Residue, then its C-alpha position, 0 to 999 in steps of 0.5 A: m902840733d897837736e895841742k891837748p885843751r885843759m878840761q874846764p866844767r861845763a856851764r851847758p851840756r853838750v849836745e851830740v850832733d852829725y851836722p854838716a857845716t862849711f867855714t871861711a878863714d882868711q884865705l882858707s875855706g872848708s867843710g867839715t861835721l859838728k860832732n857836738l853843739t852848745i850855744a857857746g861852742a862846738e866840735i867840728q871834725s875837718q881835715a882843714d889845717l886850722a891853727i889854735g887862735s884862727r878865727l872863722s865865719l861858720s854855717i851850721h846846715a842842721t837837719g830840718a827845713r830851717p835856714p843854716i845858722v850862720i856864726t859870723v865870728a868862731v875862734v879854734r880854741w884846741r886842735r887834736s888830730d882832725r878835731f877843732g874845738l871852737e868858740f862862738v863870738g858873734f852871731d848873724g841875724r836871728s842865728k843865736q836864737q835859732l840855735e837856742d831854740m834848737l838845743n832847747p826844744h820846748d812845747s810851744s802849745s798852749p793848754l785849753 
């Protein structure tokens, strides 16, 4: 049964994206499309049948030449039809910094 999440104010704004993603949860693996993203979580559209509370690993295949961003542990916090809300709990290596850099682009050039 689909559950409607209780909406809470966000500490960080969501960034609208359209990135392919793959995931693995227990005996299930699948794919989907990230629809929005923050440093703390994401909304993914997928046909996978994941229950609220499911733990999974997630690879985000962002555009550009960067390697996939690997979230080692994400938890399904809500589900509605073919969309899931994920909370990011654990990151692989530099993935958290890579995600922060992608969400907060800055000009790294120094003034002359």
